[in-house]
Structures are given as C-alpha cells and as structure tokens.
N, CA, C and O of each residue as an XYZ file, in Angstrom:
548
protein
N     -70.015    -19.708    153.129
C     -71.692    -20.337    153.737
C     -71.675    -20.160    152.367
O     -71.180    -19.294    151.647
N     -72.440    -21.354    152.116
C     -73.444    -21.672    150.582
C     -74.348    -21.079    150.704
O     -74.648    -20.516    151.756
N     -75.158    -21.046    149.438
C     -76.151    -20.236    149.573
C     -76.990    -21.555    149.317
O     -76.563    -22.588    148.801
N     -78.328    -21.297    149.803
C     -79.209    -21.871    150.014
C     -80.122    -22.145    148.419
O     -80.246    -21.329    147.506
N     -80.596    -23.373    148.478
C     -81.237    -23.304    147.243
C     -82.606    -23.149    146.629
O     -83.381    -23.971    147.118
N     -83.125    -22.428    145.789
C     -84.168    -21.883    145.284
C     -85.271    -23.182    145.243
O     -85.342    -24.364    144.906
N     -85.998    -22.189    145.778
C     -87.341    -22.924    146.355
C     -87.627    -24.151    145.143
O     -87.591    -25.372    145.290
N     -87.866    -23.501    144.140
C     -87.696    -24.042    142.684
C     -87.293    -25.443    142.588
O     -87.860    -26.385    142.034
N     -85.646    -25.357    143.570
C     -84.428    -26.823    143.017
C     -84.909    -27.547    144.293
O     -84.803    -28.765    144.143
N     -85.514    -27.119    145.776
C     -85.762    -28.244    146.531
C     -86.927    -28.369    145.934
O     -86.973    -29.599    145.928
N     -88.076    -27.977    145.339
C     -89.418    -28.666    145.560
C     -88.780    -29.878    144.005
O     -89.427    -30.877    143.691
N     -87.397    -29.441    143.235
C     -87.997    -30.265    142.458
C     -87.197    -31.782    143.038
O     -87.479    -32.938    142.723
N     -86.159    -31.302    143.951
C     -85.731    -32.545    145.122
C     -86.970    -33.512    145.058
O     -87.305    -34.543    144.476
N     -87.527    -32.509    146.086
C     -88.274    -33.496    147.127
C     -89.455    -33.673    145.870
O     -90.536    -33.702    146.460
N     -89.594    -33.748    144.996
C     -90.699    -34.745    144.377
C     -89.332    -35.522    143.938
O     -89.125    -36.219    144.931
N     -88.471    -35.748    143.178
C     -87.258    -36.920    142.277
C     -87.653    -37.881    143.630
O     -88.229    -38.967    143.562
N     -87.147    -37.131    145.007
C     -86.895    -37.928    146.001
C     -88.251    -38.687    146.280
O     -88.144    -39.907    146.402
N     -89.914    -37.963    146.434
C     -91.087    -39.178    146.745
C     -91.646    -39.726    145.800
O     -92.506    -40.585    145.995
N     -91.264    -39.333    144.554
C     -91.874    -39.924    142.905
C     -91.054    -40.283    142.358
O     -90.900    -39.782    141.244
N     -90.008    -41.409    142.842
C     -88.930    -41.797    141.807
C     -89.387    -42.676    140.129
O     -88.749    -43.061    139.149
N     -91.473    -42.673    140.745
C     -91.634    -43.452    138.965
C     -91.747    -42.447    138.494
O     -91.815    -42.574    137.271
N     -91.848    -40.808    139.010
C     -92.287    -39.883    137.772
C     -91.581    -38.799    138.152
O     -91.909    -38.042    139.066
N     -90.295    -38.669    137.248
C     -89.097    -37.655    137.908
C     -90.016    -36.808    137.152
O     -90.937    -37.005    136.359
N     -89.270    -35.491    137.838
C     -89.224    -34.304    136.855
C     -88.044    -33.789    136.508
O     -87.298    -34.564    137.107
N     -87.226    -32.899    135.870
C     -86.437    -32.601    135.111
C     -85.794    -32.897    136.325
O     -86.293    -33.061    137.438
N     -83.989    -32.970    135.769
C     -83.129    -33.143    137.136
C     -82.640    -31.629    137.403
O     -82.393    -30.811    136.516
N     -82.524    -31.352    139.166
C     -82.497    -30.300    139.683
C     -80.516    -29.996    138.646
O     -79.751    -30.940    138.446
N     -80.257    -28.785    138.291
C     -79.366    -28.066    137.627
C     -78.235    -28.588    138.724
O     -78.553    -29.207    139.740
N     -76.728    -28.215    138.335
C     -75.847    -28.715    139.180
C     -75.155    -26.738    139.710
O     -74.636    -26.639    140.822
N     -75.232    -25.757    139.029
C     -75.238    -24.773    139.355
C     -76.089    -23.413    139.426
O     -77.151    -23.907    139.049
N     -76.383    -22.113    139.627
C     -77.247    -21.440    138.981
C     -77.191    -21.078    137.696
O     -78.239    -20.647    137.215
N     -76.344    -21.133    137.084
C     -76.480    -20.404    135.577
C     -77.625    -21.799    135.197
O     -78.849    -21.811    135.068
N     -76.580    -22.905    135.097
C     -78.246    -23.918    134.974
C     -79.277    -23.860    135.208
O     -80.166    -23.983    134.367
N     -79.435    -23.682    136.260
C     -81.293    -22.966    136.635
C     -82.390    -22.211    135.702
O     -83.613    -22.305    135.597
N     -81.170    -21.242    134.932
C     -82.044    -20.162    134.350
C     -82.187    -20.300    132.674
O     -82.619    -19.417    131.933
N     -81.833    -21.294    132.374
C     -81.364    -21.613    131.203
C     -82.620    -22.142    130.683
O     -82.855    -23.314    130.979
N     -83.412    -21.569    130.021
C     -84.879    -21.956    129.098
C     -84.737    -23.276    128.791
O     -83.647    -23.672    128.379
N     -85.784    -24.128    128.940
C     -85.774    -25.389    128.147
C     -85.077    -26.611    128.712
O     -85.612    -27.719    128.696
N     -83.350    -26.289    129.427
C     -82.372    -26.709    129.473
C     -82.336    -28.402    129.656
O     -81.544    -29.139    129.070
N     -83.438    -28.856    130.657
C     -83.322    -30.536    130.978
C     -84.987    -30.785    129.729
O     -85.174    -31.872    129.182
N     -85.408    -30.263    129.638
C     -86.073    -30.644    128.042
C     -85.462    -30.767    126.885
O     -85.677    -31.806    126.261
N     -84.767    -29.992    126.441
C     -83.208    -30.517    126.148
C     -82.796    -32.061    125.913
O     -83.049    -32.823    124.980
N     -82.124    -32.224    127.012
C     -81.329    -32.799    127.940
C     -81.533    -34.288    127.593
O     -80.821    -35.162    127.098
N     -83.238    -34.191    128.218
C     -84.227    -35.497    128.275
C     -84.790    -35.223    126.564
O     -83.698    -35.459    126.049
N     -85.193    -35.081    126.034
C     -86.118    -35.392    124.824
C     -84.608    -35.439    123.119
O     -83.670    -34.762    122.696
N     -85.290    -36.604    122.823
C     -84.834    -36.678    121.225
C     -84.841    -36.054    119.838
O     -84.658    -36.415    118.676
N     -85.141    -34.936    120.516
C     -85.667    -33.487    119.506
C     -85.202    -32.010    119.684
O     -85.593    -30.896    119.334
N     -83.981    -32.650    120.534
C     -83.804    -30.759    121.359
C     -83.697    -30.144    119.475
O     -84.570    -29.285    119.352
N     -83.283    -30.251    118.740
C     -82.916    -29.907    117.593
C     -84.455    -28.481    117.141
O     -84.663    -27.323    116.780
N     -85.071    -29.730    117.524
C     -86.457    -28.817    117.457
C     -87.063    -27.938    118.237
O     -87.366    -26.815    117.835
N     -87.310    -28.384    119.486
C     -87.256    -27.648    120.267
C     -86.942    -26.343    120.529
O     -87.655    -25.463    121.010
N     -85.733    -26.303    120.144
C     -84.300    -25.162    120.186
C     -85.001    -24.318    118.792
O     -84.922    -23.090    118.749
N     -85.550    -24.945    117.899
C     -86.040    -24.073    116.800
C     -87.070    -23.543    117.315
O     -86.944    -22.323    117.417
N     -88.089    -23.964    117.703
C     -89.771    -24.114    118.047
C     -89.029    -22.679    118.961
O     -89.044    -21.629    118.319
N     -88.708    -22.645    119.695
C     -88.037    -21.246    120.556
C     -88.236    -20.001    119.683
O     -88.915    -19.001    119.449
N     -86.950    -20.912    119.294
C     -86.628    -18.799    118.202
C     -87.451    -18.500    117.296
O     -87.779    -17.318    117.187
N     -87.807    -19.142    116.723
C     -89.667    -19.509    115.683
C     -90.180    -18.657    116.150
O     -90.536    -17.692    115.474
N     -90.437    -18.757    117.793
C     -91.960    -18.364    118.499
C     -91.875    -16.861    119.607
O     -92.707    -16.113    120.119
N     -90.266    -16.978    119.592
C     -89.193    -15.216    120.024
C     -89.474    -16.134    122.079
O     -89.937    -15.474    123.010
N     -88.998    -17.792    122.234
C     -89.613    -17.931    123.451
C     -88.037    -18.189    124.061
O     -87.818    -18.853    125.074
N     -87.186    -17.650    123.391
C     -86.061    -17.650    124.222
C     -85.742    -17.266    125.447
O     -84.556    -17.251    125.777
N     -86.516    -16.976    126.130
C     -85.993    -15.992    127.986
C     -86.651    -16.914    128.392
O     -86.425    -17.024    129.597
N     -87.778    -18.100    127.848
C     -88.726    -18.395    129.219
C     -87.443    -19.729    129.432
O     -86.627    -20.362    128.762
N     -88.131    -19.555    131.353
C     -87.554    -21.295    131.827
C     -89.094    -21.247    132.345
O     -90.059    -20.511    132.142
N     -88.792    -22.570    133.226
C     -90.128    -23.195    133.746
C     -89.847    -23.771    134.904
O     -88.781    -24.381    134.817
N     -90.396    -23.856    136.080
C     -89.427    -23.848    137.124
C     -89.953    -25.534    136.914
O     -89.867    -25.570    135.686
N     -90.338    -26.649    137.231
C     -90.738    -27.432    137.311
C     -91.782    -28.481    135.931
O     -92.912    -28.238    135.508
N     -91.052    -29.364    135.642
C     -91.684    -29.906    134.263
C     -91.832    -31.395    134.376
O     -91.124    -32.097    135.098
N     -92.687    -31.774    133.703
C     -92.564    -33.473    133.856
C     -92.827    -33.523    132.491
O     -93.898    -33.118    132.039
N     -92.047    -33.931    131.878
C     -92.171    -33.900    129.510
C     -92.948    -34.502    129.264
O     -93.805    -34.261    128.413
N     -92.805    -36.032    130.357
C     -93.982    -37.120    129.582
C     -95.443    -36.790    129.632
O     -96.420    -37.450    129.279
N     -95.330    -35.488    130.211
C     -97.132    -35.026    130.302
C     -96.961    -33.910    129.512
O     -97.965    -33.668    128.841
N     -96.248    -33.315    129.389
C     -96.580    -31.933    129.015
C     -96.752    -31.176    129.578
O     -97.093    -30.152    128.985
N     -96.610    -31.105    131.612
C     -97.161    -30.742    132.563
C     -96.132    -29.550    133.412
O     -95.257    -30.049    134.121
N     -96.187    -28.478    133.377
C     -95.414    -27.886    133.782
C     -96.286    -26.762    135.265
O     -97.361    -26.330    134.849
N     -96.029    -26.369    136.532
C     -95.683    -25.803    137.704
C     -94.887    -24.907    137.958
O     -93.662    -24.963    138.062
N     -95.906    -23.661    138.112
C     -94.683    -23.258    138.297
C     -95.080    -22.003    139.424
O     -96.119    -21.344    139.438
N     -93.977    -21.906    140.302
C     -93.879    -21.018    141.652
C     -93.672    -19.579    141.293
O     -93.211    -19.103    140.256
N     -93.991    -19.153    142.079
C     -94.641    -17.873    141.890
C     -93.614    -16.568    142.949
O     -94.400    -16.161    143.804
N     -92.697    -16.102    143.067
C     -92.556    -15.427    144.061
C     -93.153    -14.543    144.669
O     -94.322    -14.900    144.816
N     -92.838    -12.893    145.404
C     -94.097    -11.918    144.533
C     -93.579    -10.975    144.232
O     -93.709     -9.853    144.721
N     -92.802    -11.379    143.227
C     -92.293    -10.374    141.825
C     -93.324    -11.006    141.106
O     -93.096    -10.729    139.928
N     -94.326    -11.699    141.172
C     -94.704    -11.612    140.371
C     -96.401    -10.908    140.614
O     -97.562    -10.897    140.204
N     -95.953    -10.662    141.080
C     -97.859    -10.269    141.508
C     -97.637     -8.639    141.385
O     -98.216     -7.829    142.109
N     -96.685     -8.289    140.328
C     -96.456     -7.253    139.632
C     -96.990     -7.090    138.536
O     -96.760     -7.884    137.624
N     -97.884     -5.951    138.360
C     -98.915     -5.708    136.478
C     -97.679     -6.515    135.708
O     -97.376     -7.703    135.593
N     -97.275     -5.597    135.368
C     -95.655     -6.429    134.415
C     -95.849     -7.515    133.985
O     -96.290     -7.961    132.926
N     -95.266     -8.164    135.432
C     -95.424     -9.608    135.907
C     -95.817    -10.788    135.050
O     -95.353    -11.687    134.350
N     -97.366    -10.069    135.683
C     -98.670    -10.952    135.463
C     -99.059    -11.068    134.243
O     -99.910    -11.904    133.940
N     -98.476    -10.216    133.307
C     -99.114    -10.143    131.598
C     -98.088    -11.107    131.093
O     -98.534    -11.889    130.254
N     -96.821    -11.243    131.397
C     -95.864    -12.360    131.132
C     -95.794    -13.558    131.756
O     -95.556    -14.677    131.303
N     -96.004    -13.227    132.731
C     -96.745    -14.959    132.779
C     -97.854    -15.373    132.589
O     -98.133    -16.389    133.225
N     -98.888    -14.822    131.708
C     -99.804    -14.794    131.662
C     -99.568    -15.618    129.319
O     -99.962    -16.592    128.677
N     -99.002    -14.783    129.150
C     -98.384    -14.804    127.579
C     -97.450    -16.253    127.605
O     -97.231    -17.089    126.729
N     -97.090    -16.159    128.774
C     -95.934    -17.112    128.931
C     -96.887    -18.543    128.867
O     -96.352    -19.641    128.709
N     -98.071    -18.411    128.982
C     -99.054    -19.619    130.162
C     -99.404    -20.184    128.872
O     -99.231    -21.287    128.354
N     -99.971    -19.048    128.494
C    -100.537    -19.372    127.348
C     -99.985    -19.518    126.043
O    -100.919    -19.251    125.288
N     -98.814    -19.841    125.254
C     -97.782    -19.720    124.579
C     -97.770    -21.042    125.071
O     -97.989    -20.836    126.265
N     -97.717    -21.627    125.009
C     -96.737    -23.059    125.488
C     -98.461    -23.257    126.171
O     -98.150    -23.326    127.360
N     -99.333    -23.329    126.166
C    -100.618    -24.073    125.985
C    -101.374    -24.381    124.696
O    -102.024    -25.377    124.378
N    -101.080    -23.133    123.975
C    -101.185    -23.327    122.759
C     -99.923    -23.881    121.283
O    -100.234    -24.144    120.122
N     -98.788    -23.896    121.796
C     -98.386    -24.408    120.575
C     -97.725    -25.225    121.128
O     -97.486    -26.027    120.226
N     -96.936    -25.822    122.611
C     -96.839    -26.770    122.861
C     -98.095    -28.243    123.763
O     -98.186    -29.390    124.200
N     -98.628    -27.206    123.553
C    -100.272    -28.293    124.616
C     -99.967    -28.474    126.159
O    -100.520    -29.325    126.856
N     -99.001    -27.551    126.615
C     -99.051    -27.931    128.073
C    -100.021    -27.240    128.865
O    -100.403    -26.071    128.812
N    -100.404    -28.368    129.748
C    -101.015    -27.784    131.347
C    -100.299    -26.770    131.700
O     -99.309    -26.469    131.034
N    -100.814    -25.761    133.269
C     -99.831    -25.584    133.211
C    -100.765    -25.126    135.349
O    -101.901    -24.691    135.538
N    -100.055    -25.356    136.083
C    -100.594    -25.343    137.434
C     -99.095    -24.402    138.025
O     -97.876    -24.569    138.045
N    -100.461    -22.985    138.609
C     -99.481    -21.901    140.025
C     -99.851    -21.927    140.647
O    -101.065    -21.836    140.827
N     -98.657    -22.134    141.690
C     -99.078    -21.947    143.264
C     -97.870    -21.116    143.703
O     -96.769    -21.350    143.205
N     -98.087    -19.866    144.894
C     -97.188    -19.562    145.843
C     -96.027    -19.160    145.903
O     -95.989    -17.976    145.567
N     -95.161    -19.513    146.136
C     -93.949    -20.045    146.486
C     -94.058    -20.521    148.130
O     -93.638    -21.499    148.749
N     -94.957    -19.136    148.552
C     -95.263    -19.982    150.534
C     -95.802    -20.556    150.334
O     -95.478    -21.456    151.110
N     -96.769    -20.989    149.662
C     -97.350    -22.015    149.545
C     -97.173    -22.894    149.488
O     -97.819    -23.701    150.155
N     -95.608    -23.487    148.167
C     -94.868    -24.606    148.114
C     -94.341    -24.955    149.281
O     -94.306    -26.123    149.667
N     -93.656    -23.461    150.269
C     -92.549    -23.650    151.094
C     -93.181    -24.148    152.343
O     -92.744    -25.035    153.076
N     -94.633    -23.224    152.532
C     -95.344    -24.454    154.073
C     -95.623    -26.172    153.613
O     -95.843    -27.242    154.181
N     -95.505    -25.805    152.640
C     -96.432    -28.048    152.003
C     -96.326    -28.302    151.446
O     -97.382    -28.766    151.013
N     -95.370    -28.469    150.662
C     -94.728    -29.395    149.239
C     -96.061    -30.780    149.464
O     -96.880    -31.127    148.614
N     -95.961    -31.115    150.308
C     -96.369    -32.169    150.236
C     -98.336    -31.887    150.424
O     -98.895    -32.850    150.951
N     -99.134    -30.874    150.092
C     -99.613    -30.187    149.483
C     -99.528    -30.352    147.947
O    -100.184    -31.160    147.291
N     -98.703    -29.545    147.514
C     -98.680    -29.769    145.542
C     -98.360    -30.660    146.020
O     -98.891    -30.579    147.127
N     -97.557    -31.980    145.971
C     -97.177    -32.216    145.284
C     -98.653    -33.244    145.452
O     -98.893    -33.658    144.318
N     -99.521    -33.696    146.273
C    -101.122    -34.489    145.659
C    -101.474    -33.619    145.042
O    -102.557    -34.111    144.723
N    -101.469    -32.406    144.442
C    -102.498    -31.546    143.825
C    -101.586    -31.974    142.123
O    -102.206    -32.319    141.117
N    -100.402    -31.864    142.177
C     -99.773    -32.491    140.506
C    -100.294    -33.855    140.745
O    -100.882    -34.044    139.680
N    -100.473    -34.973    141.472
C    -100.845    -35.741    141.546
C    -101.928    -36.379    141.228
O    -101.928    -37.447    140.617
N    -103.056    -35.703    141.666
C    -104.325    -35.315    141.156
C    -104.208    -35.006    139.567
O    -104.880    -35.729    138.831
N    -103.435    -34.019    138.991
C    -103.930    -33.421    137.770
C    -102.923    -34.451    136.959
O    -102.428    -34.043    135.908
N    -102.714    -35.345    137.276
C    -101.565    -36.387    136.722
C    -102.712    -37.668    136.444
O    -102.723    -38.345    135.416
N    -103.896    -37.875    137.881
C    -104.586    -38.899    137.556
C    -104.978    -38.815    136.576
O    -104.821    -39.553    135.603
N    -105.946    -37.254    136.775
C    -107.325    -37.294    135.495
C    -107.358    -36.912    134.610
O    -108.294    -36.963    133.813
N    -105.770    -36.134    134.423
C    -105.791    -35.728    133.225
C    -104.972    -36.395    132.055
O    -104.869    -36.028    130.884
N    -104.318    -37.674    132.815
C    -103.304    -38.911    131.726
C    -103.985    -40.198    132.927
O    -104.147    -41.186    132.212
N    -104.180    -40.362    133.570
C    -104.543    -41.712    133.818
C    -103.707    -41.930    135.088
O    -104.300    -42.636    135.904
N    -101.903    -41.316    135.667
C    -101.298    -42.112    136.142
C    -101.784    -42.049    137.752
O    -102.231    -41.020    138.259
N    -101.635    -43.205    138.404
C    -101.767    -43.978    139.381
C    -100.306    -42.811    140.228
O     -99.901    -43.058    141.364
C-alpha cells in the first residue's frame, strides 16, 4: 500500500495544476527530498551557493518551507496539530521573522484542516496576496 502524499505535496500539486502561469516549487520525488530546506529554491535559482551560504551563516540549515513562490518571495506554511505546541509556536515565529528580516519573504499561515477542507479558499487568498502585493492577475 502506498503512502498518501503529505498535505504540503498535495497542495503544491493542486496549485501547479490550477495556476500554470505561477508555478510553486516542484513536488519532490521522494519523502526525503520533502524535508531538504530550500532544496527547490536552490534548484530554481541561479544563486544556489549564495543561498546555501546565507542559510549556513544564519544557522537556518534546518528550515523547510511548505510552499514557495520564489519569484515573489512568498511562503505559505501549512500547520498541523504539532504547530500548536508552545515550543513549535516559538520556532515558527522565529522562522517567519528570520525569513522576513533576512530575505524579505511574506509568510502566510493556514491550519492543515483549512487546506484539506478548502484548497480553493487558500488558493484564492494566495492569489489575492499576489495581486495586492505584486500586481499579479
């Protein structure tokens, strides 16, 4: 029996199928690739050494992002139940702050239940953010 893809992978697949002109990073081939921080950002950018060096210098090697639109520095985090724990809340805030301060990312957060119940709602909000912040139609 095959393992069901994570909600992160399912949302990236859904997004790419419904938004062909604004692709997010690729869905990984293996579960191990899913957890390599910024892996797809490295692959898609021409500045992979610069990004890797930045992560190392800022002690961010363990960060991963659920959904990224690299051209717009927009990250969407999908939070499961474990994100409600105090230690995880603190880590999530630090990661969001680091990404905002050092890379200028905009971070949107959604509970996994919201994504599962209504991927189109989350898609609409991301598109609204792209329109309001970056003029994307």
